[in-house]
N, C-alpha and C positions, 0 to 999 in steps of 0.2 A: 638860365631861368630868365624870362623873360616876358612881356605881358601881351593879350590879343592885338589891343589897340595899336602896341609898337609893330606887330606881321604887320597889321594894316598899313601904318605909315611907312612902310618898307616898299609897297605899291604904289606909293606915289609918284608919277612922270612913269608908270609902267604902260605903253601904249598894246601892249597883249593881249586879248579877249578875255574878260574878266568874268562877267555874268549875263549868259545868253536865256531866250525863253522864244520860244513861237512868235516872231515881229518883232523883237526886241534882244538889242545884244548893246553892253557896255563895257570899254577901257577897265582894264582895271583902276589905271590915272581916274576915270572917268567916273568908277565905284566911289572912290576914294573921296572924290570933290561932292559925291552926292551922300555920303554918309556924313561926312561934315555939314552939310546943310542940316540935316537931321536931327545929329546931334547940337546944331545951335537952337535947334526947335526944343528939342528937349533940354537942354542947359535954360533957357531962360522958363522953363517951367519945376525948376525944384525948387521944392522945398524943405523942410525940417525934416519931413517925414522916410518912409524909405525911397529913395529914388528906384521905386520897380513896376517895371512897364509891363502891359500881358499885349501882344500880338496875336491877335485873332484873326490869322488872313493864309490864305491856300499857300503850297509851295508856289515860289514865285522870286524873280528879282526883287520887286519890291519888300519881301519877309526880308530877305537877307540884308538892303541896306538900311530898314531900321535896324535890324541886329547887329549891324557892322557901326551905324549910328549912335546906338546907347554902348559901343564898348568905347568909342572915340568922348562920348560923355561923362562915363565913367556911372552909368543908370546901368539897373539888374533887369536882362530879358525874362517872361514869365513865358516859355511854351503853354499856350493855352489846347486843350486837347477840343477840337470842333467837334468829335464824337460824342460827349455828353451833354448833356440838355438841361435845361431848368435849373431846381435848387442842386444841384450834385456841381452843376455849371459855375455855380456865384458864388458857392463854398470855393472852389478852387482860386477863384480870382479872389474873394477876402482874404483865405489864409497864406495867401502870398503876397495881402499887402501891399496890392496891384494899384496905385495912384491914379494910371491912366489905361487906359486900353484902346487900342488904334487896331480897328475893323476894315473888311468892305460891307456892302450892302447885308448878304445874306449873313455875317456876321452879327453886326448891330441887331438885324430883327432878332437873331437868338436872343440876346442879349435884353430886349423889351421888356421893363417893367419886373426885371432883377434887382434885388438888391446885392450890388456889388460892393459895398460898402464906401472906402474912398473915391474909389473910379467911377461911381453909380450916373456922377453928370458930368462924368471924363472919357466919354468910349466918343473918339473920333474918326473921322474921314476924313482924310488926310491928302489934299490937295497938292501934288508937288510944286505947284506954280507959287504956290501962299507961302510955301517955308522960310524965304526966304536968301539971304547969302547963307556961306558955312562959317562955324563957328570960327571965330578968327585966333580965339587961345585957346590951345584944348587944356582940358583940364588934365592936371595929372594923375596917371592911372595908377594904382599900385600891384603888384602880384598880387597881394590877396585880396581886394575890392573882386566884392561878387559880381559876377556876370552872368551866370544861369541859372534861371530856376526848372529842373527838368522834371517833369513829373516820370512816376516810373509808369511802365507801363499797366498795370492792376490787373497783372493774369490770375494772382491768388487773391487779389481782396483791392481795398481803396487804395489808391494812387499816390504815392507820396512826393515830397518836391523836396531833390537832391539840388545841394547848393553846388555849385563850381565857378573857380573866383578867374581872375584874368588869365593869371599864373598855370593855375591845374591846364587850360582847352590849352594856351599856345606851346607847353610840354607837351601835353597829347600829342599835338601836332609835329611838333619835332623829333616825337619818339616811330609815330604813325607813317609818315612820308620817307623814311629810308627802308621803315621795314616793309612796307608794301609799295614799294617801288612808285613811288609818284615822282612826275618829271612835268616842268613847263610846258611840255606839246600835249601833255594829257588834255582828255575830254572828259572832265568828268559828271556822268550823267546823274542826278539826285532822285531819284525814284521814290526815296522812302520820306515821311512827315520830316520837316524842321522845327518841329517842337519835340523831337526825341532826339536823345543822344546819337545813334546811329549814322541818320547822317550827317549831325554838325562834329561829333568826335571822330568820323572816321573816312568821312568827307568833306568837309568845307573847310577845317581848320588845316588839316595837310594840304588844299589844292591853295588855302592863301598863303603857306609858306614857303611854298614853291612857284606861285603866278601862274595854277593849272588852268582853264580853263572848266566854271561851272556851271553845265546846262540843268536848267530847272520844265518842272511840268505841274501843273497843280497838284493833281493827286496819283497814285500808281495806276497802270490803266496795263492789264497783260497783253490784249487785242492791239495797245499803240504803240507797244514797248520796241519792237523790232526796228517799225517807222520811225523812232524819234531816233535808237541808236544811227541810225543810217543818218537822217536830217542833221545832227549834231556832229556826224564824225566821232560818238562817244567810243571810248577807249576803257572806261572802267566805270564800275559802279557799286554801291552797296546793296545789301537785301536782307531780308531774312528770310527764312526756312519756306515758312508758307506761300512766300511771292513768288520763289524759285517753282512751287509745283503747279503754279498756277499759269507759269512763264510755258514748264511745260505739259499742261494741261494744253494749250491751243491748239490748232489745226497745224500739222508740220507744213512747213511750205519749202520746194525743192533749194532755195537758194536761205534758208536757216544759218548755214554756214558759213555764208560770205558777208560779213560785218567787218567791220572796224575795231571790237571788241578784244584785247586780249586778257584780263582779269578782273577779276571781282572779288571783294570782302564782304564778311556774314557771317549769320551764326545760322545756327541749327538748320540746315539744309542738310537732307541727310547723305551717306555716301551713295546711295542708288541714285539720288537724284542727283550729286554732284556727277558723278561720274557718265547719266544721261546727256546733263546739261554738256558737258566739253566736249562729248559724241558730235550732238544735234548743234549745239551755235557754237562750237571753237572756242570755247572760252572758260578758262580756268578759274573756278571755285575757290577760292581759299578763307578756309572756316580759321575763324578765334573765338575766345570765350571771353569775355566782358561784361559791365554794366554800367549805369550812368553812375553809379554810389563809385567806381574806382576800384574797391577795396581788394581785387583779383584782377588779373588778367594773363589769358593764357594763350600764346600764338602757336601755331604747327609750325614745327621745324621742319628742314627738307626732309629729316628720318622717320617722321611721324606717322605712324599705322594708318592708313585709309579708314576715317572714320572713328579716328580718336581727335582729341584736342590738342592735345600737344605738351609738352615738358613744364613741370614750374620753372618761373622764371627765375634767372638766375639769382641767389641770393636770397629767395623766400622763400619760406618754409610753407607751404600747402600740404595740404592732409584731404581724406576723405575719414571722416570719423561719425560714428553712433550721436545723432544726435542728442538724443536725452543723456549720455554718459561722456561723450568727448575723447569716447576711448578710437582707438585706430582701427578702421575695417582690417579684412583681410585683403591681402592682394585677389584680383580676377584672375580666373583659371577659366579658358580657351578650351575648345576643340579643336577637331582639324580640321574642321569648320568654319572655326574661330568666332564660335558662340560664344556667351557666357555661360561658363555651368556653375558656378555658386553665386547669382546674386544678392540671397538671402544674407551673404557674409559678407559682400565685399561692395555693397551699396550702400553709404554713406551720402551728409552735407559736406562741402567742399568749406574746408575752413583756411582763412592765414591766420598760420601761429604767428607771424610776425608782427602782427597788426594789422595797423586800420587802412594800411597802403597808402592810394590817395584819394580815401574816402575825405568828405569833407562836411558832411555832418546832413541832415535832412532842415529842415526851416521850419521851426515851432511845431517841433516835434520830440522833447529829445526824451521821449519814451523810446519811439521806434529805432532811437539812434543808437542808447543804450540795448537794445536787443540784438543789434547788427555789430555791437563790440561788447561782446561778454567775455570777462575773465581773462577782457585783453587780447579775443581773438578776432579778427571779423569774421561773421558765419553770412555764407552768401547766400544759405535759405537753395540751394539749389543743389540737386542728388548727382554723384558721379559713383564710379568705379576707377582705381589706378592698378596698371596691370605690373608684372613685375621691372619692367624696363623705366618703370615711375611715369607714363604716359597718359593724361587722365581722357576719363570717356565720360560725355555726357550723361546723365540718367533721368533728367527732369527737372522740377520746380519742387520745392518742398510742400506745396498740395497737392504732390501726386503721389504721397507715399497713401502704400497699401495694407491694410495688417488681417491676413486672411488665414484663419484657421493657425494661432497665434504668431504666422510667420509674416515679419516685413516683404515688403518687396513694391519695388517704383512703379510708376504704370508705364515711362519712356518703353521699356524691352518689350512690354505686351504689345504697347504702339507698334515696336518696330516688326512686328509677326503678323498681328492684324494687317497690318496698309500691305504686305503683300498678296492679300486675296484678293484674287482681281475682278469679287462686283463691289470693293468698296474704292472708293474715288477721295475720301477722308476718315481720319479717325481719332477719335479723341476717349482714351480710360479715365477710368475717374473710381470713386470711393463710394458706395453707397450703404446705408446700414444692412449689416445683416441683421434679422430679426431672428435669427434662433441662440444670439450670444449677447452677451452681456456688453460687448465693447468694440466689437471683429466688425470688418467688413466683409462687403460682396463687391468681386468687380462688373462694373456696369461699361459699358463704349457705345459711345455715339456714332453713328457713322453717314458718311454721304455717301449714296450709292454712284456704281459706274453701270449705268444702264436702265433699262426698263423697271425691275422688281428683282428683290429679295428671295432668295432659294433657301429658307433656312436648313432642309436636309442637308445640301452643298456645302454649306457652313461645315456645321458639324465633321461631312466625314473628311474636309478640308482639313480644318482642325485637328482630327486625327492622326494626320500621317507629316505635321508638323513637327521635325523631331528636335527644336530649341524652344518649344513651350512647354512653358513651367507646368507642373500637374496641378496649381491653383489659379493657375492664369485663363485659364478659355470664361470668357465674359457670363456671368450670371442673366444678364437685361443686355438688349441690343436695342437702341434707339435707333430709329431711322428718321434721318432729320435731311432737310434740303439743302441748311448752308451751318453751320461749325461755328456758333460764336467765336469769333475775332477781334482782340485790341482794334485800337488805330493804327500800330506798328504790323499787323497783321500777323500776331499771334494767339493762337489760339488760346482761348479762357473758359477754363471748367467751373469758375466761380456760380453762373446760376445751373447748368446743366445738375453740380453738385447740389445745389437748396432744393430744385426739382424734384430728385431722385426719380420715382417711378410715375409721379403726380405731372402728366405734362400732356399735350394736345398733339404731338407726335406718336405713332404708333410704335409701342417695344413691344420683342417679346424677349420673354422669359424660357429660363431651361431649369427645371424643380431642380432640386437634389435628388442627386444620382437618377436623374431621368438622363437619358441619351439624345432628347432632341427640343428643339424649340417648340414655342406655343405662342402665339398671340396673349398680351394679356389683358385680362378680363377687369372692368371692375367691380366685380366680384375679388377677383386677386387683388386689388388693390386697396378696399377696402382688407380682409385679412391682413394684409400686410403693417398696411397700420394699426390694424387693434395691436397685434404681436409685436410692433414697434412700441406702444405704447405701455402694456404690459408687463416690459423691461423699464418702463420708464424713459425710454429714449424716443429724441424726436428730430 
């Protein structure tokens, strides 16, 4: 084990291109020199307070130079999510004890007038010319020194700040680089946000280790993706599933398959999208499972079935259990077409019964930390099922549980069916209260349309023809929305959808119990639903 600061030191004197963006390029030797200039600036501002610095900058060379400088100076970087606003943004900064915040003009305007705790008067727009000379004597940095505070994506609730030490990030780089074939000759395109673990752990760390080139753009753009790939000569990139669906939605061009891309690494792209991507762009997508916390990591093996996450890592006791009892769930059973037949019995929460794995805790949130480590196990909060051969299959987040007619089910298998409907460009399935029960759920789907309109009768007829649609899976409510909510990392979030239920400005269609067709939800319907809910003392 080593530190991330040591990985950077190993790049000193390296003439290979290190960081590039449109109009700017630095060799690795220049990167280390510039990082040390920033380390000197930070070192001069160290006090007895926690050396935590917030970065509110777009993706780019400057972001990474400051992150690298912090690593060299022994500071911890708080990646600030620019999609958050107002008091919740200020609360993120206060909760992580930021002493300084580094921002551009746009970021500084976002923070104007907010109570940022110690950083309120310490929001800096940095002129590189004014930084001064590199740090003369690099501060000794230990493996257990905090390096990153990474906010979780917040798909199911309030984001939490995950701790990542110097040693952990270096260790991830040492594991990921050979596992995903990183080479010095690679140009690693980084369209995912640098304030999140996807980009830092799966791309930046391994690239630093092997001395590959990191190519950056301010934010993900589906329309600019191929142009960027060709401009930079990119060979690999990281992604989340929604980004892949956006890339597949852009108009096809005859030269789509003629690029330098060889493979990409990410999470939550459907098996169908992965197949379409390699057919269209000639680039293989390598799926993995993990999180910023690091309690569980699953990587597909060469013999992993299409669509599965992969087997448990060697020596790690992973299981799928009932989240209430901890009893292991049944192994998955599939039909001849590969469709899951026993979801109710097979789907449960992924747990690491070996312990916390690489999880180093949450910053300032002992309660959330203890919840993750109940009974000596690490509870992921993610749903899955496991087949007889031991391969894990993703089934959604813990917030994706639905209990319909006393049966537990997960949203992801339902979404997989609905996503095949030709009229839907995007689907999010979630639970809303069943007003006819004391505690049950009804299935609701928010959808983005492909085309000009919604044909409810066609949907009903199509649903009847789906052999893998569970008997309780058909949505009771269909909400038509222009765009599904996403986190800054491109993951669909259902928090607002669940909270609003049938109270929404979007058009909603309802299929009453025992009815065989959908009709528009009216104001009278909403009043009736609310009254029946209140009568059962539910809100």
